[in-house]
Backbone bond lengths (Angstrom), bond angles and torsions (degrees), N, CA, C in turn:
res aa  C-N    CA-C-N  psi(-1)  N-CA   C-N-CA  omega(-1)  CA-C   N-CA-C  phi
1 M - - - 1.454 - - 1.516 111.31 -
2 E 1.346 114.94 -41.09 1.459 119.00 179.97 1.525 111.34 -66.08
3 L 1.324 117.00 -35.79 1.455 121.90 179.02 1.523 111.20 -64.00
4 I 1.316 117.55 -38.63 1.461 121.95 179.08 1.530 110.08 -65.54
5 N 1.321 117.00 -41.50 1.464 120.77 178.22 1.529 110.60 -64.87
6 C 1.311 116.27 -38.73 1.468 120.88 178.86 1.525 110.55 -64.36
7 K 1.325 117.09 -43.24 1.462 120.94 178.94 1.522 110.83 -64.90
8 A 1.305 116.89 -40.80 1.465 120.97 179.03 1.523 110.31 -63.87
9 W 1.330 116.43 -40.87 1.460 120.15 179.27 1.533 110.64 -64.92
10 L 1.334 116.94 -42.65 1.462 120.78 178.79 1.525 111.24 -64.05
11 L 1.312 116.54 -38.66 1.463 120.30 178.46 1.523 110.76 -64.56
12 K 1.324 115.88 -42.09 1.471 119.56 177.80 1.529 110.93 -65.47
13 A 1.315 117.21 -40.56 1.464 120.99 179.71 1.522 110.58 -64.81
14 D 1.329 116.73 -41.91 1.466 120.67 178.34 1.521 111.45 -64.93
15 S 1.318 116.88 -34.82 1.463 119.38 -179.07 1.524 111.64 -70.40
16 V 1.314 118.05 -16.10 1.461 121.90 176.25 1.526 111.01 -97.86
17 I 1.311 117.17 -42.58 1.466 121.46 -174.15 1.524 112.38 -72.45
18 I 1.317 117.85 -46.74 1.464 120.41 -175.57 1.533 112.13 -63.30
19 P 1.330 120.08 -47.98 1.473 117.94 176.36 1.527 112.85 -61.57
20 G 1.326 116.53 -33.69 1.466 119.64 176.85 1.513 111.83 -64.25
21 M 1.326 116.37 -41.77 1.466 120.38 178.17 1.524 110.80 -66.30
22 L 1.325 117.25 -42.23 1.465 120.52 179.42 1.524 111.31 -64.51
23 A 1.321 116.88 -39.08 1.464 120.25 177.73 1.524 110.72 -63.92
24 R 1.317 116.72 -38.56 1.468 120.94 179.31 1.530 111.08 -66.95
25 I 1.322 116.88 -42.71 1.463 120.85 178.35 1.527 110.11 -62.74
26 Y 1.329 116.86 -43.68 1.457 121.33 178.82 1.530 110.43 -62.94
27 A 1.324 116.28 -42.27 1.462 120.25 -179.10 1.523 111.48 -64.36
28 L 1.316 117.91 -30.50 1.461 120.71 179.67 1.521 112.44 -82.72
29 S 1.325 118.25 -29.81 1.458 120.13 -176.82 1.523 113.15 -89.03
30 F 1.317 118.74 -23.85 1.459 121.63 -177.86 1.531 112.50 -63.29
31 P 1.343 120.10 -45.58 1.470 118.78 176.97 1.530 113.21 -60.89
32 D 1.334 117.29 -32.64 1.464 120.24 176.82 1.519 110.72 -62.39
33 C 1.324 116.24 -43.47 1.468 120.11 178.34 1.521 110.77 -62.87
34 L 1.318 116.76 -40.77 1.461 120.20 178.63 1.525 111.15 -64.34
35 N 1.324 117.24 -41.27 1.461 120.83 179.05 1.524 111.06 -62.63
36 V 1.317 117.07 -41.84 1.464 121.00 179.32 1.524 110.18 -62.30
37 M 1.327 116.65 -47.87 1.465 119.78 -179.65 1.523 111.86 -64.82
38 E 1.330 116.52 -37.59 1.462 120.30 179.27 1.525 111.14 -63.91
39 E 1.312 117.31 -44.00 1.462 119.68 -179.70 1.525 111.89 -70.52
40 Q 1.323 117.58 -34.48 1.464 119.54 175.17 1.523 110.65 -63.75
41 L 1.322 116.68 -42.05 1.466 120.34 177.14 1.522 110.91 -65.81
42 H 1.324 116.52 -41.88 1.462 121.63 178.87 1.532 110.64 -58.43
43 Y 1.321 116.68 -47.00 1.463 120.88 179.30 1.525 110.79 -64.30
44 F 1.324 117.20 -41.47 1.465 120.89 179.67 1.529 110.95 -63.55
45 M 1.321 116.97 -39.60 1.473 120.11 179.05 1.528 111.32 -66.88
46 L 1.324 117.32 -32.27 1.460 120.58 -179.37 1.526 112.78 -78.51
47 T 1.338 116.83 -38.34 1.461 119.46 -171.27 1.517 114.36 -114.32
48 G 1.321 118.13 -22.65 1.463 120.78 -175.03 1.518 112.48 82.37
49 N 1.324 117.44 3.07 1.471 122.75 178.93 1.520 109.92 -115.46
50 R 1.333 114.97 157.13 1.456 119.16 175.97 1.523 109.77 -80.20
51 L 1.306 115.29 148.95 1.456 121.67 178.27 1.527 109.16 -75.48
52 A 1.318 117.36 143.72 1.463 121.66 -179.71 1.523 110.35 -58.94
53 T 1.311 116.90 140.29 1.463 120.91 -177.02 1.513 112.88 -74.26
54 R 1.320 118.30 -15.91 1.471 119.55 -178.75 1.525 113.04 -86.68
55 V 1.330 117.61 2.20 1.461 120.76 175.00 1.530 107.15 -72.35
56 I 1.332 116.70 130.52 1.462 120.35 -175.00 1.530 110.99 -94.10
57 K 1.333 115.20 167.43 1.468 120.98 -174.59 1.520 112.94 -58.82
58 S 1.308 117.38 -39.91 1.469 119.18 -178.58 1.522 111.14 -64.84
59 Q 1.334 116.91 -34.18 1.465 119.58 176.31 1.524 110.54 -69.21
60 L 1.323 116.98 -39.70 1.463 119.88 177.92 1.519 111.36 -66.50
61 T 1.320 117.08 -35.42 1.464 120.05 176.77 1.520 110.06 -64.56
62 A 1.315 117.51 -38.89 1.465 120.86 178.13 1.526 111.05 -65.62
63 L 1.331 117.38 -31.80 1.462 120.31 179.59 1.519 112.69 -66.66
64 R 1.318 117.51 -22.29 1.462 120.64 179.91 1.521 111.53 -63.12
65 F 1.309 117.37 -23.36 1.457 121.41 -175.17 1.529 112.69 -105.26
66 T 1.319 117.39 16.88 1.463 120.80 179.82 1.523 110.33 -106.42
67 S 1.324 115.66 158.61 1.463 120.28 174.53 1.523 109.11 -78.33
68 Y 1.332 117.60 175.43 1.462 121.01 -178.37 1.525 111.60 -60.22
69 E 1.337 116.60 -46.53 1.458 119.85 -178.41 1.529 111.15 -65.81
70 E 1.332 115.40 -43.04 1.462 119.20 179.49 1.519 111.79 -65.63
71 C 1.321 116.95 -33.01 1.463 121.03 -179.58 1.525 110.56 -62.28
72 V 1.323 116.89 -49.97 1.463 120.75 -179.00 1.528 110.10 -64.81
73 E 1.323 116.36 -44.00 1.471 120.23 -179.32 1.531 110.85 -64.62
74 S 1.307 117.77 -41.20 1.468 121.27 179.57 1.522 110.93 -65.90
75 C 1.313 116.84 -38.37 1.469 120.01 179.71 1.523 110.56 -66.69
76 H 1.322 117.66 -36.70 1.457 119.69 177.54 1.527 111.21 -66.80
77 L 1.343 116.74 -32.49 1.461 119.96 177.48 1.526 111.94 -71.91
78 M 1.336 117.65 -26.76 1.463 121.45 -178.88 1.512 112.54 -73.99
79 K 1.317 118.37 -22.28 1.470 121.38 -175.87 1.491 112.32 -72.61
């Protein structure tokens, strides 16, 4: 009887903890996706070309802090 109560308690705990963890992971990754799309749009508006797909997130994050001229020049160096 005690084992059944323990299993029920663990199931209830998992039903609260796992969705909470997934929500936290989603909340942390969603702004990254927005930043990537924003910088791709920014580059497209400046040059009329699509940004190379091999540019990584950390490089796109660095582009957020560059001026317009530096952005285009930095993207050409990344290719």
